[in-house]
C-alpha positions as CSV (number, residue, x, y, z in Angstrom):
1,M,34.3,31.6,17.6
2,G,32.4,32.3,14.6
3,D,35.4,32.3,12.6
4,V,35.8,28.8,13.7
5,I,32.5,27.7,13.0
6,M,32.7,29.4,9.3
7,I,35.8,27.8,8.8
8,M,34.9,24.2,9.7
9,G,31.6,24.5,7.3
10,I,33.7,25.4,4.3
11,P,35.1,21.8,4.2
12,S,32.2,20.2,5.2
13,A,30.2,21.9,2.3
14,I,32.7,20.8,0.2
15,T,32.8,17.4,1.0
16,G,28.8,17.5,0.9
17,L,29.1,18.7,-2.7
18,C,31.7,15.7,-3.4
19,F,29.2,13.1,-2.5
20,W,26.4,14.9,-4.0
21,L,28.3,15.0,-7.2
22,L,29.2,11.3,-6.9
23,E,26.1,10.0,-6.0
24,R,24.5,11.8,-9.3
25,R,27.3,10.1,-11.2
26,M,26.2,6.3,-9.8
27,E,22.9,6.8,-10.4
28,K,23.5,7.9,-14.3
29,R,25.6,5.3,-14.2
30,E,22.8,2.7,-12.8
31,R,20.0,4.0,-15.3
32,E,22.5,3.0,-18.2
33,R,23.2,-0.1,-17.4
34,E,19.6,-0.7,-16.8
35,K,18.9,0.4,-20.1
36,K,21.5,-1.8,-21.5
37,E,19.9,-4.8,-19.6
38,A,16.8,-4.0,-21.0
39,V,18.1,-4.2,-24.7
40,R,19.9,-7.6,-23.8
41,E,16.6,-8.9,-22.5
42,K,15.0,-7.9,-26.0
43,Q,17.7,-9.6,-27.9
44,E,17.9,-12.4,-26.0
45,F,13.9,-12.9,-26.6
46,L,14.1,-12.4,-30.3
47,M,17.2,-14.8,-31.0
48,V,15.2,-17.6,-29.0
49,K,12.1,-16.5,-30.9
50,G,14.0,-16.6,-34.1
51,I,15.4,-19.8,-33.3
52,G,12.0,-21.3,-32.9
53,A,11.2,-20.0,-36.3
54,A,14.5,-21.4,-38.2
55,I,13.3,-24.8,-36.6
56,A,9.7,-24.4,-37.7
57,L,10.9,-23.9,-41.2
58,G,13.2,-26.6,-41.2
59,E,10.5,-28.9,-39.7
60,A,7.9,-27.8,-42.4
61,T,10.7,-28.0,-45.9
62,A,11.7,-31.6,-44.4
63,E,7.9,-32.7,-44.2
64,A,7.2,-31.3,-47.6
65,V,10.1,-33.0,-49.0
66,A,9.4,-36.3,-48.0
67,R,5.6,-35.7,-49.2
68,I,7.3,-35.1,-52.8
69,P,6.6,-38.7,-54.4
70,D,9.6,-38.3,-56.9
71,T,12.3,-37.8,-53.8
72,H,14.1,-40.5,-52.0
73,C,14.7,-39.0,-48.6
74,N,17.5,-40.7,-47.1
75,G,17.9,-41.3,-43.3
76,D,19.5,-37.9,-42.9
77,M,17.1,-35.8,-43.5
78,H,14.5,-38.1,-41.0
79,S,17.0,-38.0,-38.4
80,A,17.8,-34.5,-38.6
81,L,13.9,-33.9,-38.5
82,E,13.8,-35.4,-35.4
83,Y,17.0,-33.8,-34.1
84,A,15.4,-30.6,-34.6
85,R,12.2,-31.5,-32.7
86,Q,14.1,-32.9,-29.8
87,V,16.5,-29.2,-29.8
88,K,13.1,-27.6,-29.9
89,H,11.5,-29.6,-26.7
90,E,14.6,-28.9,-25.3
91,Q,14.7,-25.4,-25.5
92,K,10.9,-24.8,-24.6
93,D,11.8,-27.1,-21.2
94,F,14.7,-25.2,-20.3
95,L,12.9,-21.7,-20.7
96,T,9.7,-23.3,-18.9
97,Q,12.3,-24.3,-15.9
98,Q,13.7,-20.5,-16.0
99,G,10.4,-18.9,-16.0
100,I,9.5,-21.2,-13.3
101,G,12.8,-20.2,-11.3
102,A,12.3,-16.7,-11.6
103,I,8.7,-16.8,-10.3
104,Y,9.8,-18.6,-7.3
């Protein structure tokens, strides 16, 4: 009877070891995925900040050029400035909406 119990215990131990190794591997993959997700979120954040900075620079440049007395700004610059402002506000509204959606 003891031999039967011992023989039945060996496959159970092997199965338990396999499941333990599988669980460790899955936990490692999950940690790696979480790290990659954190890096991706940081990249998205920096891209949004970069876009905001580029729009702000474009606005400042267009306004500065428009104030120079000798330059004759055509309607293209004024429409581009208005478009940049519109996009900036749309982006801000979208990000605000996403932030509120994440809260609730």
